[in-house]
C-alpha positions in Angstrom: 66.5 67.7 128.9 63.1 66.2 129.4 62.0 69.3 131.3 63.1 71.5 128.4 61.3 69.4 125.9 58.2 69.5 128.0 58.3 73.3 128.1 58.8 73.6 124.4 56.0 71.1 123.8 53.7 73.0 126.1 54.5 76.3 124.3 53.8 74.8 120.9 50.5 73.4 122.2 49.5 76.8 123.5 50.4 78.5 120.3 48.5 75.9 118.2 45.5 76.3 120.6 45.4 80.0 120.1 45.7 79.6 116.3 42.9 77.1 116.3 40.8 79.3 118.5 41.3 82.3 116.2 40.6 80.3 113.0 37.6 78.5 114.6 35.8 81.6 116.0 32.9 81.7 116.4 32.3 78.2 117.5 29.0 78.9 119.4 26.3 81.6 119.6 27.2 85.2 120.1 25.5 87.4 122.7 24.8 91.1 122.1 23.9 93.2 125.1 21.5 96.1 124.5 21.7 98.9 127.1 17.9 99.5 126.8 14.6 97.8 126.8 12.7 96.1 123.9 11.8 98.7 121.3 14.6 101.1 122.2 16.6 102.5 119.2 19.6 100.2 120.0 17.3 97.2 120.4 15.5 97.9 117.1 18.9 98.3 115.3 20.3 94.9 116.3 17.1 93.0 116.0 16.7 94.4 112.4 19.8 92.3 111.5 19.5 89.4 114.0 18.2 87.0 111.3 20.8 88.1 108.7 24.0 88.0 110.8 24.2 84.2 111.1 24.8 84.2 107.3 28.1 86.0 107.8 29.1 84.8 111.2 28.0 81.1 111.0 26.4 81.3 114.4 23.2 82.6 115.9 23.1 86.0 117.5 21.3 86.2 120.9 20.1 89.6 122.0 20.0 90.4 125.8 18.3 93.5 127.1 19.9 95.2 130.1 18.1 98.4 130.7 18.7 100.9 133.5 21.0 103.7 134.6 20.5 105.6 131.3 22.3 102.8 129.6 25.2 102.5 132.1 24.2 99.0 133.3 24.2 97.4 129.9 27.4 99.0 128.7 29.2 98.1 131.9 28.1 94.5 131.5 29.7 94.5 128.0 32.9 96.2 129.4 33.3 93.5 132.1 32.5 90.5 129.8 35.2 88.0 128.8 37.3 89.3 125.8 36.7 86.2 123.8 34.6 87.7 121.0 31.4 86.0 122.2 29.9 89.0 124.0 29.3 92.2 122.1 27.4 95.3 123.2 25.6 98.3 121.8 26.6 101.9 122.6 24.8 105.1 121.6 24.9 108.8 122.1 23.8 108.4 125.7 27.0 106.3 126.3 29.2 109.1 124.9 27.4 111.6 127.1 27.7 109.6 130.3 31.3 110.7 131.3 30.2 114.3 131.2 27.1 113.8 133.3 28.6 111.7 136.1 31.6 112.1 138.3 32.4 108.5 137.8 31.2 105.7 135.5 31.9 102.0 136.2 33.7 101.8 132.8 36.0 103.9 130.7 34.7 104.2 127.2 38.2 104.6 125.7 40.0 102.1 127.9 37.5 99.3 128.4 35.7 99.1 125.0 36.6 98.8 121.3 34.2 100.4 118.8 33.7 98.0 115.9 30.9 99.3 113.7 28.4 102.2 113.7 25.0 100.7 112.9 22.6 103.6 112.6 22.1 107.3 112.9 18.8 108.9 113.7 17.6 112.4 112.8 15.4 113.9 115.5 12.5 116.2 114.6 11.6 119.4 116.4 7.9 119.4 117.1 5.6 122.0 118.5 2.0 121.8 119.7 -0.5 123.0 117.2 -2.1 125.5 119.5 1.2 127.3 120.1 0.7 129.2 116.8 4.1 128.6 115.2 4.8 126.9 111.9 8.6 127.4 111.6 11.7 127.4 113.8 12.1 131.1 113.2 8.6 131.7 114.6 9.3 129.5 117.6 12.6 131.4 118.4 10.8 134.8 118.0 8.1 133.6 120.4 10.6 132.3 122.9 12.5 135.5 122.9 9.3 137.4 123.7 8.5 135.0 126.6 11.9 134.0 128.1 11.6 131.0 130.4 7.9 130.6 129.8 7.7 128.1 127.0 8.2 124.4 127.9 9.9 121.5 126.2 9.5 117.8 127.0 12.3 115.2 127.0 12.9 111.6 127.9 14.7 112.7 131.1 17.6 114.9 132.4 20.8 114.3 130.5 19.2 112.2 127.7 19.7 113.0 124.0 16.4 114.8 123.7 17.3 117.1 126.6 20.9 117.7 125.4 19.7 118.4 121.8 17.3 121.1 123.1 20.0 122.6 125.3 22.3 122.9 122.2 19.6 124.4 120.1 18.6 126.9 122.7 22.1 128.1 123.1 22.5 128.5 119.4 19.3 130.4 119.1 19.8 132.5 122.3 16.6 131.5 123.9 15.5 129.9 127.2 12.7 127.4 127.7 11.7 125.4 130.7 12.6 121.7 130.8 9.9 119.1 131.6 11.4 115.6 131.9 9.4 112.5 131.1 10.2 108.8 131.2 10.1 108.4 127.5 10.0 110.7 124.4 6.7 109.0 123.4 5.1 110.2 126.6 6.4 113.7 126.0 4.9 113.6 122.4 1.6 112.4 123.8 1.5 115.4 126.2 2.6 117.7 123.4 -0.4 116.7 121.4 -2.5 117.2 124.5 -1.1 120.7 125.0 0.7 120.0 128.3 4.1 121.0 126.9 5.0 123.4 124.0 8.0 121.7 122.2 9.6 118.2 122.0 12.7 117.1 120.1 11.6 113.6 119.2 13.2 110.6 117.3 11.8 110.0 113.8 9.5 107.1 114.9 7.9 109.1 117.8 7.7 112.2 115.6 5.8 110.3 112.9 3.3 108.9 115.5 2.7 112.4 116.8 2.2 113.9 113.3 -0.1 111.1 112.3 -2.2 111.7 115.4 -2.5 115.4 114.6 -2.3 118.4 116.9 1.5 118.7 116.5 3.6 120.6 113.9 7.1 119.6 112.6 9.4 122.7 112.6 12.7 121.2 111.5 14.7 118.0 111.3 18.3 117.4 112.2 19.5 115.7 109.0 22.0 116.6 106.3 19.2 116.7 103.8 15.4 116.3 103.8 14.1 112.8 104.5 11.4 111.1 102.4 9.3 110.5 105.5 9.4 114.2 106.3 9.5 115.7 102.8 7.9 119.0 103.8 10.0 119.5 107.0 13.1 121.7 106.5 16.5 120.7 107.8 18.1 122.8 110.6 20.4 124.3 108.0 17.4 125.4 105.9 15.7 126.7 109.0 18.6 129.0 109.6 20.8 127.0 112.0 23.6 125.4 109.9 26.3 123.4 111.7 24.0 122.1 114.5 24.0 118.3 114.6 21.5 116.8 117.0 21.5 113.3 115.5 21.6 110.2 117.6 23.4 106.9 116.7 24.0 103.3 117.7 27.1 101.1 117.3 28.7 97.8 118.2 31.5 97.5 120.7 33.5 94.6 122.2 35.4 94.4 125.5 39.0 95.6 125.3 41.3 92.7 124.7 39.3 91.0 121.9 41.8 90.0 119.2 42.0 92.3 116.2 41.3 89.4 113.9 38.0 88.9 115.6 37.0 92.5 115.6 37.8 92.6 111.9 35.5 89.6 111.2 32.8 91.3 113.2 33.1 94.6 111.4 33.0 92.8 108.1 29.9 90.8 109.1 28.0 93.8 110.4 28.9 95.9 107.4 27.7 93.2 105.1 24.4 92.7 107.0 23.8 96.5 106.8 23.7 96.3 103.0 20.9 93.8 102.9 17.6 95.2 101.7 15.5 93.6 104.5 17.8 95.1 107.1 17.7 98.5 105.5 13.9 98.4 105.3 13.5 97.5 108.9 15.8 100.2 110.1 14.2 102.7 107.8 10.8 101.8 109.2 12.1 102.6 112.7 13.0 106.1 111.6 16.8 105.6 111.6 19.3 105.4 108.8 21.9 102.7 108.1 25.5 103.9 108.8 28.2 101.2 108.5 31.2 103.2 109.5 33.8 100.8 110.9 37.2 100.5 112.6 39.3 103.6 113.3 36.8 105.9 111.7 34.1 104.8 114.1 36.5 105.0 117.0 37.4 108.6 116.1 33.7 109.4 115.8 32.9 108.1 119.3 35.7 110.2 120.8 34.6 113.3 118.9 31.0 112.8 120.3 32.4 112.5 123.9 34.2 115.8 123.5 31.4 117.6 121.7 28.7 116.7 124.3 31.0 117.2 127.2 31.2 120.9 126.2 27.4 121.1 125.8 26.8 119.6 129.2 29.3 121.9 130.9 28.0 125.1 129.3 24.4 124.2 129.9 25.2 122.9 133.5 23.2 119.7 132.9 23.2 116.9 135.4 21.9 113.3 135.2 19.5 114.0 138.0 
């Protein structure tokens, strides 16, 4: 009888403990792992709201940068973290592409992580060096067809979004250009201005820096409609290539096993932070746009990105090397 009472008592204590944990979360600071260095798009996105999130979460948010392996190291650290709601992570387009580029990754995006909220999307801009003599995408395509394999494009490395975006655009246009990988898109834009490469698909911030420095021309932007910062730059649809989406994105995930009540609180907090004017302004300054898609909608989006880019990688025979 005493043993039975002890078991019942222990069970009630465990249940009450779980209830108290759920109601008391978060009780200490929350860590967010960024799979890139300071100043990377994911880093900028989370730091833009770092000072605002405590208002909705009741605890400080600590950002930890884990760069390397084209984002794999940081995402893997998130996937292997304790599922207690105190470790979050950032994923991006590179994360969705990783399964197609590598025979094996240390994590399974669908099994090991739960997408919570999409934070931003970014509309890359197609740039050409001024001396190339083209002012529109139509003119670039015509020139590339006359000189197959002779024009060059710079990217931030093999298998990165800037490389994949150009692969998709080339296939749609029926052209072939030679790939020149760099360590960063900013380096590629610098060489573009210097005339070393002919074309670069750059994020909005890097594109603005290139345009402000002169000697580069913006041919098109991968956005649903024209952006204020690039008012004179046509969208890909306006340039004659509708249906091609080259946009990048960032989003928050948690390790699999985090209770639904916690993920719901996180989604609510991030969505609220993304409506704040100071957050919107900081993200806009970086060249990205606020998103705020949450829950099952964001999960479906991530899976659609995995499938979409898997096809691009296979057709273009792209590797991570």
